[in-house]
All heavy atoms as TSV, in Angstrom:
chain	resi	resn	atom	element	x	y	z
A	1	MET	N	N	96.939	107.188	85.078
A	1	MET	CA	C	98.173	106.527	84.942
A	1	MET	C	C	98.039	105.146	85.694
A	1	MET	O	O	97.541	105.195	86.804
A	1	MET	CB	C	99.273	107.317	85.668
A	1	MET	CG	C	100.606	106.755	85.332
A	1	MET	SD	S	101.978	107.778	86.001
A	1	MET	CE	C	102.026	109.105	84.991
A	2	THR	N	N	98.299	104.113	84.954
A	2	THR	CA	C	98.145	102.715	85.654
A	2	THR	C	C	99.471	102.398	86.325
A	2	THR	O	O	100.594	102.968	86.234
A	2	THR	CB	C	97.881	101.723	84.538
A	2	THR	OG1	O	98.936	101.650	83.708
A	2	THR	CG2	C	96.539	102.082	83.778
A	3	LEU	N	N	99.246	101.369	87.143
A	3	LEU	CA	C	100.516	100.829	87.826
A	3	LEU	C	C	101.588	100.412	86.822
A	3	LEU	O	O	102.767	100.773	87.094
A	3	LEU	CB	C	99.991	99.740	88.708
A	3	LEU	CG	C	101.144	99.002	89.629
A	3	LEU	CD1	C	101.638	100.023	90.569
A	3	LEU	CD2	C	100.589	97.862	90.281
A	4	THR	N	N	101.182	99.828	85.785
A	4	THR	CA	C	102.142	99.377	84.706
A	4	THR	C	C	102.805	100.578	84.102
A	4	THR	O	O	104.012	100.553	83.932
A	4	THR	CB	C	101.394	98.541	83.611
A	4	THR	OG1	O	100.781	97.415	84.260
A	4	THR	CG2	C	102.381	98.047	82.583
A	5	ASP	N	N	102.155	101.576	83.804
A	5	ASP	CA	C	102.705	102.906	83.329
A	5	ASP	C	C	103.762	103.516	84.261
A	5	ASP	O	O	104.806	103.936	83.841
A	5	ASP	CB	C	101.715	103.901	82.956
A	5	ASP	CG	C	100.660	103.473	81.935
A	5	ASP	OD1	O	101.106	102.697	81.077
A	5	ASP	OD2	O	99.611	103.999	81.906
A	6	ILE	N	N	103.529	103.300	85.533
A	6	ILE	CA	C	104.408	103.915	86.527
A	6	ILE	C	C	105.737	103.029	86.648
A	6	ILE	O	O	106.751	103.790	86.797
A	6	ILE	CB	C	103.648	104.010	87.874
A	6	ILE	CG1	C	102.485	104.861	87.904
A	6	ILE	CG2	C	104.706	104.284	88.959
A	6	ILE	CD1	C	101.698	104.938	89.005
A	7	VAL	N	N	105.735	101.898	86.495
A	7	VAL	CA	C	106.886	100.937	86.722
A	7	VAL	C	C	107.565	100.596	85.569
A	7	VAL	O	O	108.811	100.346	85.526
A	7	VAL	CB	C	106.534	99.898	87.683
A	7	VAL	CG1	C	106.107	100.243	88.962
A	7	VAL	CG2	C	105.572	98.854	87.085
A	8	ARG	N	N	106.929	100.385	84.402
A	8	ARG	CA	C	107.643	99.876	83.116
A	8	ARG	C	C	108.800	100.692	82.776
A	8	ARG	O	O	108.541	101.862	82.279
A	8	ARG	CB	C	106.504	99.568	82.158
A	8	ARG	CG	C	107.213	98.978	80.805
A	8	ARG	CD	C	106.231	98.709	79.762
A	8	ARG	NE	N	105.415	97.424	80.124
A	8	ARG	CZ	C	104.215	97.332	79.777
A	8	ARG	NH1	N	103.657	98.222	78.997
A	8	ARG	NH2	N	103.626	96.343	80.188
A	9	ASN	N	N	109.878	100.055	82.629
A	9	ASN	CA	C	111.095	100.823	82.159
A	9	ASN	C	C	111.495	102.027	82.842
A	9	ASN	O	O	111.959	103.043	82.111
A	9	ASN	CB	C	111.073	100.879	80.601
A	9	ASN	CG	C	110.783	99.629	79.879
A	9	ASN	OD1	O	111.470	98.670	80.195
A	9	ASN	ND2	N	109.859	99.679	78.887
A	10	LYS	N	N	111.097	102.201	84.146
A	10	LYS	CA	C	111.343	103.459	84.882
A	10	LYS	C	C	112.219	103.195	85.976
A	10	LYS	O	O	112.396	102.017	86.544
A	10	LYS	CB	C	109.964	103.963	85.322
A	10	LYS	CG	C	109.100	104.328	84.236
A	10	LYS	CD	C	108.574	105.725	84.130
A	10	LYS	CE	C	107.763	106.052	83.031
A	10	LYS	NZ	N	106.550	105.459	82.855
A	11	LYS	N	N	112.847	104.175	86.530
A	11	LYS	CA	C	113.693	104.164	87.673
A	11	LYS	C	C	112.928	105.044	88.890
A	11	LYS	O	O	112.112	105.763	88.603
A	11	LYS	CB	C	114.975	104.822	87.443
A	11	LYS	CG	C	115.823	104.222	86.469
A	11	LYS	CD	C	116.924	103.384	87.107
A	11	LYS	CE	C	117.813	102.873	86.110
A	11	LYS	NZ	N	118.625	101.792	86.505
A	12	ALA	N	N	113.242	104.670	90.096
A	12	ALA	CA	C	112.795	105.399	91.216
A	12	ALA	C	C	114.047	105.903	91.945
A	12	ALA	O	O	114.971	105.153	92.121
A	12	ALA	CB	C	111.910	104.419	92.128
A	13	ARG	N	N	113.994	107.138	92.403
A	13	ARG	CA	C	114.933	107.754	93.181
A	13	ARG	C	C	114.568	108.227	94.471
A	13	ARG	O	O	113.471	108.790	94.687
A	13	ARG	CB	C	115.548	108.944	92.371
A	13	ARG	CG	C	116.219	108.663	91.057
A	13	ARG	CD	C	116.587	109.809	90.281
A	13	ARG	NE	N	116.842	109.407	88.874
A	13	ARG	CZ	C	116.117	108.899	87.927
A	13	ARG	NH1	N	114.782	109.022	88.152
A	13	ARG	NH2	N	116.606	108.557	86.738
A	14	PHE	N	N	115.424	108.096	95.460
A	14	PHE	CA	C	115.261	108.582	96.867
A	14	PHE	C	C	115.162	110.121	96.743
A	14	PHE	O	O	116.107	110.739	96.267
A	14	PHE	CB	C	116.275	108.143	97.808
A	14	PHE	CG	C	116.261	108.756	99.184
A	14	PHE	CD1	C	115.241	108.273	100.021
A	14	PHE	CD2	C	117.128	109.690	99.556
A	14	PHE	CE1	C	115.146	108.821	101.274
A	14	PHE	CE2	C	117.067	110.268	100.772
A	14	PHE	CZ	C	116.085	109.844	101.668
A	15	ILE	N	N	114.203	110.693	97.329
A	15	ILE	CA	C	114.097	112.171	97.417
A	15	ILE	C	C	114.380	112.798	98.756
A	15	ILE	O	O	115.226	113.634	98.848
A	15	ILE	CB	C	112.585	112.680	96.965
A	15	ILE	CG1	C	112.240	112.142	95.611
A	15	ILE	CG2	C	112.473	114.141	97.022
A	15	ILE	CD1	C	113.094	112.572	94.529
A	16	HIS	N	N	113.692	112.234	99.817
A	16	HIS	CA	C	113.943	112.662	101.199
A	16	HIS	C	C	113.330	111.714	102.163
A	16	HIS	O	O	112.603	110.794	101.793
A	16	HIS	CB	C	113.523	114.138	101.367
A	16	HIS	CG	C	112.091	114.279	101.209
A	16	HIS	ND1	N	111.499	114.654	100.054
A	16	HIS	CD2	C	110.977	114.229	102.088
A	16	HIS	CE1	C	110.141	114.734	100.183
A	16	HIS	NE2	N	109.895	114.522	101.389
A	17	TYR	N	N	113.693	111.902	103.413
A	17	TYR	CA	C	113.118	111.133	104.478
A	17	TYR	C	C	112.225	112.161	105.320
A	17	TYR	O	O	112.682	113.253	105.712
A	17	TYR	CB	C	114.174	110.471	105.392
A	17	TYR	CG	C	113.688	109.864	106.635
A	17	TYR	CD1	C	113.304	108.534	106.549
A	17	TYR	CD2	C	113.627	110.495	107.840
A	17	TYR	CE1	C	112.872	107.835	107.607
A	17	TYR	CE2	C	113.159	109.873	108.988
A	17	TYR	CZ	C	112.786	108.516	108.764
A	17	TYR	OH	O	112.277	107.802	109.921
A	18	ARG	N	N	110.964	111.743	105.666
A	18	ARG	CA	C	110.157	112.550	106.557
A	18	ARG	C	C	109.166	111.782	107.345
A	18	ARG	O	O	108.488	110.866	106.794
A	18	ARG	CB	C	109.437	113.589	105.682
A	18	ARG	CG	C	108.629	114.536	106.488
A	18	ARG	CD	C	107.913	115.597	105.731
A	18	ARG	NE	N	107.010	116.317	106.541
A	18	ARG	CZ	C	106.960	117.675	106.533
A	18	ARG	NH1	N	107.752	118.354	105.762
A	18	ARG	NH2	N	106.164	118.190	107.356
A	19	ASP	N	N	109.091	112.083	108.565
A	19	ASP	CA	C	107.970	111.493	109.495
A	19	ASP	C	C	107.991	109.908	109.454
A	19	ASP	O	O	106.944	109.302	109.277
A	19	ASP	CB	C	106.681	112.051	109.169
A	19	ASP	CG	C	106.463	113.415	109.500
A	19	ASP	OD1	O	107.308	113.923	110.405
A	19	ASP	OD2	O	105.825	114.109	108.814
A	20	GLY	N	N	109.172	109.208	109.383
A	20	GLY	CA	C	109.244	107.857	109.446
A	20	GLY	C	C	109.025	107.229	108.004
A	20	GLY	O	O	108.832	106.075	107.926
A	21	ASN	N	N	109.167	107.999	106.978
A	21	ASN	CA	C	108.952	107.548	105.546
A	21	ASN	C	C	110.142	107.912	104.662
A	21	ASN	O	O	110.430	109.141	104.684
A	21	ASN	CB	C	107.645	107.955	104.953
A	21	ASN	CG	C	106.421	107.463	105.700
A	21	ASN	OD1	O	106.165	106.217	105.645
A	21	ASN	ND2	N	105.669	108.307	106.350
A	22	PHE	N	N	110.641	106.950	103.885
A	22	PHE	CA	C	111.423	107.295	102.838
A	22	PHE	C	C	110.585	107.692	101.548
A	22	PHE	O	O	109.718	106.928	101.294
A	22	PHE	CB	C	112.384	106.159	102.433
A	22	PHE	CG	C	113.244	105.694	103.539
A	22	PHE	CD1	C	112.926	104.606	104.290
A	22	PHE	CD2	C	114.451	106.302	103.768
A	22	PHE	CE1	C	113.742	104.230	105.352
A	22	PHE	CE2	C	115.384	105.846	104.829
A	22	PHE	CZ	C	114.981	104.712	105.587
A	23	ILE	N	N	110.861	108.806	101.036
A	23	ILE	CA	C	109.927	109.223	99.911
A	23	ILE	C	C	110.841	109.070	98.583
A	23	ILE	O	O	111.999	109.532	98.543
A	23	ILE	CB	C	109.672	110.845	99.883
A	23	ILE	CG1	C	108.893	111.056	101.366
A	23	ILE	CG2	C	108.717	111.124	98.817
A	23	ILE	CD1	C	107.623	110.190	101.595
A	24	TYR	N	N	110.297	108.248	97.703
A	24	TYR	CA	C	110.945	108.054	96.423
A	24	TYR	C	C	110.014	108.664	95.292
A	24	TYR	O	O	108.801	108.879	95.539
A	24	TYR	CB	C	110.937	106.524	96.161
A	24	TYR	CG	C	112.198	105.881	96.754
A	24	TYR	CD1	C	112.265	105.626	98.160
A	24	TYR	CD2	C	113.264	105.566	95.963
A	24	TYR	CE1	C	113.404	105.000	98.729
A	24	TYR	CE2	C	114.398	104.999	96.565
A	24	TYR	CZ	C	114.492	104.665	97.917
A	24	TYR	OH	O	115.601	104.115	98.494
A	25	GLU	N	N	110.637	108.819	94.108
A	25	GLU	CA	C	109.951	109.599	93.005
A	25	GLU	C	C	110.446	108.662	91.780
A	25	GLU	O	O	111.550	108.544	91.502
A	25	GLU	CB	C	110.362	110.972	92.940
A	25	GLU	CG	C	109.558	111.608	91.782
A	25	GLU	CD	C	109.814	113.111	91.837
A	25	GLU	OE1	O	111.027	113.548	91.347
A	25	GLU	OE2	O	109.031	113.898	92.131
A	26	THR	N	N	109.450	108.398	90.915
A	26	THR	CA	C	109.717	107.668	89.659
A	26	THR	C	C	110.036	108.697	88.619
A	26	THR	O	O	109.980	109.915	88.764
A	26	THR	CB	C	108.501	106.841	89.150
A	26	THR	OG1	O	107.445	107.722	88.857
A	26	THR	CG2	C	108.118	105.802	90.220
A	27	ASP	N	N	110.572	108.205	87.424
A	27	ASP	CA	C	110.982	109.034	86.344
A	27	ASP	C	C	109.914	110.083	85.884
A	27	ASP	O	O	110.187	111.158	85.477
A	27	ASP	CB	C	111.400	108.248	85.115
A	27	ASP	CG	C	112.717	107.541	85.368
A	27	ASP	OD1	O	113.572	107.947	86.204
A	27	ASP	OD2	O	112.949	106.496	84.657
A	28	ASP	N	N	108.670	109.624	86.105
A	28	ASP	CA	C	107.613	110.528	85.550
A	28	ASP	C	C	107.003	111.301	86.627
A	28	ASP	O	O	105.924	111.985	86.532
A	28	ASP	CB	C	106.466	109.740	84.873
A	28	ASP	CG	C	105.895	108.592	85.771
A	28	ASP	OD1	O	106.261	108.504	86.987
A	28	ASP	OD2	O	105.242	107.698	85.222
A	29	GLY	N	N	107.650	111.352	87.852
A	29	GLY	CA	C	107.196	112.279	88.974
A	29	GLY	C	C	106.291	111.680	89.908
A	29	GLY	O	O	105.815	112.467	90.818
A	30	PHE	N	N	105.951	110.484	89.909
A	30	PHE	CA	C	105.137	109.869	90.913
A	30	PHE	C	C	105.846	109.670	92.167
A	30	PHE	O	O	106.835	108.895	92.164
A	30	PHE	CB	C	104.572	108.520	90.367
A	30	PHE	CG	C	103.503	107.915	91.162
A	30	PHE	CD1	C	102.241	108.320	91.194
A	30	PHE	CD2	C	103.956	106.805	92.004
A	30	PHE	CE1	C	101.309	107.727	92.007
A	30	PHE	CE2	C	103.015	106.271	92.877
A	30	PHE	CZ	C	101.666	106.666	92.889
A	31	GLN	N	N	105.357	110.273	93.257
A	31	GLN	CA	C	105.959	110.047	94.518
A	31	GLN	C	C	105.222	109.052	95.372
A	31	GLN	O	O	104.040	108.949	95.430
A	31	GLN	CB	C	106.177	111.336	95.218
A	31	GLN	CG	C	107.067	112.311	94.627
A	31	GLN	CD	C	107.261	113.566	95.469
A	31	GLN	OE1	O	106.839	113.712	96.603
A	31	GLN	NE2	N	108.133	114.383	94.861
A	32	PHE	N	N	106.032	108.303	96.238
A	32	PHE	CA	C	105.391	107.300	97.112
A	32	PHE	C	C	106.320	107.154	98.291
A	32	PHE	O	O	107.563	107.204	98.246
A	32	PHE	CB	C	105.186	105.975	96.412
A	32	PHE	CG	C	106.461	105.391	95.810
A	32	PHE	CD1	C	107.258	104.427	96.517
A	32	PHE	CD2	C	106.981	105.688	94.600
A	32	PHE	CE1	C	108.378	103.862	96.020
A	32	PHE	CE2	C	108.233	105.214	94.079
A	32	PHE	CZ	C	108.903	104.258	94.792
A	33	PRO	N	N	105.647	106.880	99.498
A	33	PRO	CA	C	106.433	106.637	100.646
A	33	PRO	C	C	106.794	105.198	100.908
A	33	PRO	O	O	105.974	104.309	100.457
A	33	PRO	CB	C	105.411	107.086	101.765
A	33	PRO	CG	C	104.069	106.804	101.293
A	33	PRO	CD	C	104.194	106.957	99.712
A	34	ILE	N	N	107.782	104.966	101.570
A	34	ILE	CA	C	108.175	103.619	102.082
A	34	ILE	C	C	108.407	103.786	103.647
A	34	ILE	O	O	109.311	104.396	104.044
A	34	ILE	CB	C	109.478	103.096	101.525
A	34	ILE	CG1	C	109.288	102.928	99.865
A	34	ILE	CG2	C	109.857	101.763	102.112
A	34	ILE	CD1	C	110.510	102.537	99.280
A	35	PRO	N	N	107.515	103.251	104.410
A	35	PRO	CA	C	107.552	103.394	105.853
A	35	PRO	C	C	108.894	102.701	106.380
A	35	PRO	O	O	109.273	101.620	105.881
A	35	PRO	CB	C	106.339	102.679	106.357
A	35	PRO	CG	C	105.331	102.616	105.224
A	35	PRO	CD	C	106.277	102.577	103.921
A	36	LEU	N	N	109.528	103.241	107.384
A	36	LEU	CA	C	110.713	102.754	107.916
A	36	LEU	C	C	110.551	101.399	108.496
A	36	LEU	O	O	111.326	100.563	108.325
A	36	LEU	CB	C	111.260	103.794	109.001
A	36	LEU	CG	C	112.500	103.268	109.839
A	36	LEU	CD1	C	113.596	103.256	108.885
A	36	LEU	CD2	C	112.745	104.376	110.879
A	37	GLU	N	N	109.293	101.128	109.104
A	37	GLU	CA	C	109.061	99.772	109.671
A	37	GLU	C	C	108.997	98.675	108.649
A	37	GLU	O	O	109.218	97.477	108.839
A	37	GLU	CB	C	107.885	99.789	110.553
A	37	GLU	CG	C	106.483	100.151	109.934
A	37	GLU	CD	C	106.263	101.597	110.032
A	37	GLU	OE1	O	106.994	102.439	110.513
A	37	GLU	OE2	O	105.194	101.937	109.629
A	38	ASP	N	N	108.610	99.067	107.309
A	38	ASP	CA	C	108.751	98.043	106.291
A	38	ASP	C	C	110.115	97.630	105.735
A	38	ASP	O	O	110.328	96.537	105.285
A	38	ASP	CB	C	107.983	98.603	104.993
A	38	ASP	CG	C	106.440	98.551	105.199
A	38	ASP	OD1	O	105.929	98.211	106.284
A	38	ASP	OD2	O	105.719	98.879	104.250
A	39	VAL	N	N	111.116	98.455	106.043
A	39	VAL	CA	C	112.392	98.181	105.597
A	39	VAL	C	C	113.196	97.166	106.328
A	39	VAL	O	O	113.816	96.370	105.755
A	39	VAL	CB	C	113.197	99.553	105.457
A	39	VAL	CG1	C	114.625	99.321	105.050
A	39	VAL	CG2	C	112.552	100.581	104.690
A	40	GLU	N	N	112.996	97.366	107.671
A	40	GLU	CA	C	113.708	96.390	108.628
A	40	GLU	C	C	115.131	96.328	108.287
A	40	GLU	O	O	115.885	97.383	108.458
A	40	GLU	CB	C	113.157	95.007	108.580
A	40	GLU	CG	C	111.619	95.027	109.062
A	40	GLU	CD	C	111.059	93.665	109.363
A	40	GLU	OE1	O	111.655	92.674	108.970
A	40	GLU	OE2	O	109.835	93.651	109.592
A	41	LYS	N	N	115.688	95.320	107.801
A	41	LYS	CA	C	117.031	95.116	107.552
A	41	LYS	C	C	117.436	95.101	106.041
A	41	LYS	O	O	118.567	94.805	105.638
A	41	LYS	CB	C	117.610	93.805	108.134
A	41	LYS	CG	C	117.648	93.774	109.631
A	41	LYS	CD	C	118.125	92.582	110.247
A	41	LYS	CE	C	118.179	92.557	111.751
A	41	LYS	NZ	N	118.780	91.402	112.399
A	42	ALA	N	N	116.476	95.453	105.232
A	42	ALA	CA	C	116.685	95.572	103.836
A	42	ALA	C	C	117.616	96.739	103.405
A	42	ALA	O	O	117.735	97.616	104.196
A	42	ALA	CB	C	115.373	95.748	103.086
A	43	THR	N	N	118.119	96.694	102.245
A	43	THR	CA	C	118.927	97.824	101.791
A	43	THR	C	C	118.146	98.550	100.702
A	43	THR	O	O	117.653	97.995	99.667
A	43	THR	CB	C	120.247	97.324	101.077
A	43	THR	OG1	O	120.970	96.634	102.161
A	43	THR	CG2	C	121.024	98.412	100.484
A	44	LEU	N	N	117.980	99.858	100.828
A	44	LEU	CA	C	117.403	100.729	99.825
A	44	LEU	C	C	118.395	101.482	99.210
A	44	LEU	O	O	119.090	102.209	99.760
A	44	LEU	CB	C	116.336	101.524	100.479
A	44	LEU	CG	C	115.004	100.928	101.144
A	44	LEU	CD1	C	114.230	102.121	101.731
A	44	LEU	CD2	C	114.211	100.177	100.020
A	45	LEU	N	N	118.482	101.371	97.818
A	45	LEU	CA	C	119.380	102.107	97.092
A	45	LEU	C	C	118.823	103.509	96.736
A	45	LEU	O	O	117.633	103.719	96.768
A	45	LEU	CB	C	119.716	101.405	95.811
A	45	LEU	CG	C	120.369	100.004	95.979
A	45	LEU	CD1	C	120.540	99.378	94.551
A	45	LEU	CD2	C	121.702	100.094	96.757
A	46	ALA	N	N	119.644	104.422	96.588
A	46	ALA	CA	C	119.175	105.875	96.198
A	46	ALA	C	C	118.556	105.733	94.863
A	46	ALA	O	O	117.696	106.545	94.743
A	46	ALA	CB	C	120.500	106.790	96.175
A	47	GLU	N	N	118.870	104.843	93.941
A	47	GLU	CA	C	118.228	104.811	92.723
A	47	GLU	C	C	118.153	103.308	92.353
A	47	GLU	O	O	119.066	102.509	92.465
A	47	GLU	CB	C	118.878	105.560	91.633
A	47	GLU	CG	C	118.258	105.482	90.201
A	47	GLU	CD	C	118.945	106.365	89.249
A	47	GLU	OE1	O	118.928	107.547	89.489
A	47	GLU	OE2	O	119.408	105.694	88.243
A	48	ASP	N	N	116.937	102.881	91.859
A	48	ASP	CA	C	116.776	101.482	91.410
A	48	ASP	C	C	115.536	101.402	90.485
A	48	ASP	O	O	114.924	102.330	90.300
A	48	ASP	CB	C	116.552	100.564	92.690
A	48	ASP	CG	C	117.036	99.161	92.508
A	48	ASP	OD1	O	117.257	98.691	91.317
A	48	ASP	OD2	O	117.163	98.485	93.591
A	49	LYS	N	N	115.350	100.230	89.887
A	49	LYS	CA	C	114.234	99.955	89.054
A	49	LYS	C	C	112.971	100.236	89.773
A	49	LYS	O	O	112.771	99.693	90.972
A	49	LYS	CB	C	114.266	98.606	88.464
A	49	LYS	CG	C	115.422	98.259	87.562
A	49	LYS	CD	C	115.322	96.813	87.117
A	49	LYS	CE	C	116.454	96.427	86.309
A	49	LYS	NZ	N	116.463	95.034	86.001
A	50	ALA	N	N	112.020	100.978	89.179
A	50	ALA	CA	C	110.774	101.214	89.901
A	50	ALA	C	C	109.932	99.935	90.194
A	50	ALA	O	O	109.265	99.868	91.169
A	50	ALA	CB	C	109.927	102.114	89.069
A	51	LEU	N	N	110.214	98.931	89.378
A	51	LEU	CA	C	109.494	97.643	89.595
A	51	LEU	C	C	109.811	96.975	91.018
A	51	LEU	O	O	109.052	96.421	91.551
A	51	LEU	CB	C	109.964	96.674	88.508
A	51	LEU	CG	C	109.262	95.273	88.417
A	51	LEU	CD1	C	107.901	95.514	88.216
A	51	LEU	CD2	C	109.902	94.406	87.363
A	52	ILE	N	N	111.174	97.285	91.456
A	52	ILE	CA	C	111.401	96.857	92.822
A	52	ILE	C	C	110.561	97.422	93.930
A	52	ILE	O	O	110.237	96.830	94.857
A	52	ILE	CB	C	112.951	97.257	93.176
A	52	ILE	CG1	C	113.866	96.638	92.147
A	52	ILE	CG2	C	113.352	97.035	94.511
A	52	ILE	CD1	C	113.996	95.134	92.087
A	53	PHE	N	N	110.080	98.552	93.631
A	53	PHE	CA	C	109.181	99.291	94.755
A	53	PHE	C	C	107.685	99.076	94.412
A	53	PHE	O	O	106.930	99.876	94.914
A	53	PHE	CB	C	109.535	100.813	94.581
A	53	PHE	CG	C	111.023	101.052	94.926
A	53	PHE	CD1	C	111.943	101.362	93.889
A	53	PHE	CD2	C	111.447	100.966	96.226
A	53	PHE	CE1	C	113.262	101.533	94.157
A	53	PHE	CE2	C	112.904	101.276	96.439
A	53	PHE	CZ	C	113.794	101.560	95.419
A	54	MET	N	N	107.381	98.159	93.555
A	54	MET	CA	C	105.919	97.982	93.100
A	54	MET	C	C	104.967	97.932	94.485
A	54	MET	O	O	103.892	98.342	94.378
A	54	MET	CB	C	105.846	96.827	92.213
A	54	MET	CG	C	104.506	96.939	91.440
A	54	MET	SD	S	104.798	96.040	89.990
A	54	MET	CE	C	103.307	95.152	89.782
A	55	ARG	N	N	105.390	97.160	95.400
A	55	ARG	CA	C	104.632	97.006	96.615
A	55	ARG	C	C	104.123	98.296	97.125
A	55	ARG	O	O	103.027	98.594	97.460
A	55	ARG	CB	C	105.487	96.260	97.681
A	55	ARG	CG	C	104.959	96.113	99.030
A	55	ARG	CD	C	105.867	95.434	99.903
A	55	ARG	NE	N	105.519	95.419	101.249
A	55	ARG	CZ	C	106.191	94.960	102.320
A	55	ARG	NH1	N	107.377	94.521	102.060
A	55	ARG	NH2	N	105.699	95.112	103.506
A	56	TRP	N	N	105.063	99.269	97.261
A	56	TRP	CA	C	104.630	100.567	97.821
A	56	TRP	C	C	103.922	101.460	96.817
A	56	TRP	O	O	103.213	102.324	97.222
A	56	TRP	CB	C	105.907	101.140	98.374
A	56	TRP	CG	C	106.480	100.363	99.580
A	56	TRP	CD1	C	106.040	100.352	100.806
A	56	TRP	CD2	C	107.597	99.441	99.430
A	56	TRP	NE1	N	106.777	99.339	101.576
A	56	TRP	CE2	C	107.809	98.839	100.766
A	56	TRP	CE3	C	108.627	99.148	98.465
A	56	TRP	CZ2	C	108.831	97.917	101.007
A	56	TRP	CZ3	C	109.563	98.280	98.727
A	56	TRP	CH2	C	109.699	97.735	99.981
A	57	ILE	N	N	104.343	101.289	95.578
A	57	ILE	CA	C	103.761	102.148	94.550
A	57	ILE	C	C	102.311	101.773	94.468
A	57	ILE	O	O	101.425	102.591	94.369
A	57	ILE	CB	C	104.441	102.003	93.131
A	57	ILE	CG1	C	105.753	102.609	93.237
A	57	ILE	CG2	C	103.646	102.617	92.095
A	57	ILE	CD1	C	106.671	102.357	92.085
A	58	ARG	N	N	101.947	100.389	94.534
A	58	ARG	CA	C	100.601	99.955	94.573
A	58	ARG	C	C	99.776	100.519	95.618
A	58	ARG	O	O	98.669	100.977	95.530
A	58	ARG	CB	C	100.629	98.451	94.580
A	58	ARG	CG	C	99.143	97.754	94.511
A	58	ARG	CD	C	99.139	96.243	94.448
A	58	ARG	NE	N	99.775	95.816	93.276
A	58	ARG	CZ	C	100.796	94.941	93.152
A	58	ARG	NH1	N	101.402	94.622	94.210
A	58	ARG	NH2	N	101.226	94.481	92.012
A	59	ARG	N	N	100.403	100.602	96.889
A	59	ARG	CA	C	99.764	101.136	98.024
A	59	ARG	C	C	99.448	102.622	97.848
A	59	ARG	O	O	98.245	103.035	98.133
A	59	ARG	CB	C	100.569	100.986	99.276
A	59	ARG	CG	C	100.646	99.750	99.997
A	59	ARG	CD	C	101.516	99.899	101.230
A	59	ARG	NE	N	101.967	98.648	101.706
A	59	ARG	CZ	C	102.716	98.374	102.666
A	59	ARG	NH1	N	103.285	99.483	103.251
A	59	ARG	NH2	N	103.216	97.229	103.011
A	60	GLN	N	N	100.255	103.318	97.355
A	60	GLN	CA	C	100.084	104.724	97.032
A	60	GLN	C	C	98.999	105.019	95.970
A	60	GLN	O	O	98.228	105.876	96.135
A	60	GLN	CB	C	101.488	105.484	96.679
A	60	GLN	CG	C	101.260	106.949	96.482
A	60	GLN	CD	C	100.984	107.692	97.850
A	60	GLN	OE1	O	100.861	107.224	98.837
A	60	GLN	NE2	N	100.677	108.962	97.636
A	61	VAL	N	N	99.066	104.230	94.860
A	61	VAL	CA	C	98.073	104.260	93.879
A	61	VAL	C	C	96.611	104.111	94.526
A	61	VAL	O	O	95.648	104.903	94.226
A	61	VAL	CB	C	98.235	103.394	92.718
A	61	VAL	CG1	C	97.090	103.212	91.721
A	61	VAL	CG2	C	99.577	103.828	91.985
A	62	LYS	N	N	96.508	103.027	95.282
A	62	LYS	CA	C	95.307	102.667	95.904
A	62	LYS	C	C	94.803	103.783	96.886
A	62	LYS	O	O	93.630	104.232	96.878
A	62	LYS	CB	C	95.341	101.384	96.687
A	62	LYS	CG	C	94.101	101.007	97.311
A	62	LYS	CD	C	94.246	99.652	98.054
A	62	LYS	CE	C	92.913	99.271	98.719
A	62	LYS	NZ	N	93.018	98.012	99.585
A	63	ALA	N	N	95.703	104.317	97.591
A	63	ALA	CA	C	95.366	105.417	98.533
A	63	ALA	C	C	94.869	106.726	97.774
A	63	ALA	O	O	93.937	107.325	98.215
A	63	ALA	CB	C	96.561	105.823	99.414
A	64	LEU	N	N	95.513	106.987	96.622
A	64	LEU	CA	C	95.159	108.158	95.825
A	64	LEU	C	C	93.677	107.881	95.187
A	64	LEU	O	O	92.924	108.836	95.107
A	64	LEU	CB	C	96.145	108.503	94.799
A	64	LEU	CG	C	97.567	109.033	95.276
A	64	LEU	CD1	C	98.536	109.014	94.156
A	64	LEU	CD2	C	97.383	110.328	95.942
A	65	GLU	N	N	93.456	106.641	94.718
A	65	GLU	CA	C	92.219	106.448	94.201
A	65	GLU	C	C	91.097	106.482	95.184
A	65	GLU	O	O	89.968	106.998	94.991
A	65	GLU	CB	C	92.246	104.960	93.645
A	65	GLU	CG	C	92.991	104.843	92.288
A	65	GLU	CD	C	93.184	103.426	91.894
A	65	GLU	OE1	O	92.749	102.365	92.653
A	65	GLU	OE2	O	93.650	103.211	90.688
A	66	GLU	N	N	91.430	106.059	96.406
A	66	GLU	CA	C	90.394	106.110	97.475
A	66	GLU	C	C	90.151	107.623	97.968
A	66	GLU	O	O	89.068	107.962	98.142
A	66	GLU	CB	C	90.828	105.333	98.721
A	66	GLU	CG	C	90.741	103.847	98.489
A	66	GLU	CD	C	91.315	103.003	99.569
A	66	GLU	OE1	O	91.881	103.615	100.625
A	66	GLU	OE2	O	91.253	101.787	99.469
A	67	ALA	N	N	91.132	108.445	97.838
A	67	ALA	CA	C	90.982	109.851	98.176
A	67	ALA	C	C	90.146	110.557	97.146
A	67	ALA	O	O	89.414	111.429	97.340
A	67	ALA	CB	C	92.395	110.516	98.335
A	68	ASP	N	N	90.350	110.114	95.817
A	68	ASP	CA	C	89.561	110.743	94.754
A	68	ASP	C	C	88.157	110.366	94.804
A	68	ASP	O	O	87.269	111.135	94.454
A	68	ASP	CB	C	90.087	110.383	93.402
A	68	ASP	CG	C	91.449	111.083	93.078
A	68	ASP	OD1	O	91.680	112.116	93.735
A	68	ASP	OD2	O	92.180	110.690	92.115
A	69	ALA	N	N	87.863	109.198	95.372
A	69	ALA	CA	C	86.479	108.698	95.477
A	69	ALA	C	C	85.687	109.316	96.465
A	69	ALA	O	O	84.384	109.445	96.420
A	69	ALA	CB	C	86.487	107.158	95.751
A	70	CYS	N	N	86.297	110.023	97.512
A	70	CYS	CA	C	85.634	110.748	98.462
A	70	CYS	C	C	85.102	112.164	98.054
A	70	CYS	O	O	85.291	112.753	97.313
A	70	CYS	CB	C	86.499	110.928	99.668
A	70	CYS	SG	S	86.913	109.373	100.437
């Protein structure tokens, strides 16, 4: 699954908070964390366009690719 596939015409929904991370999930089930320190004074909605979260989705895709390479 490519980054474009994950965000194009999809929504992301807040699932839960754990260990300093807000966990979101896209329509197709891709989960990604948003660290509390990244949020600062921003507003995170319970549901928004996945494109808004591309920064964190990209990080998670990269982390998963690196884990698969090991």
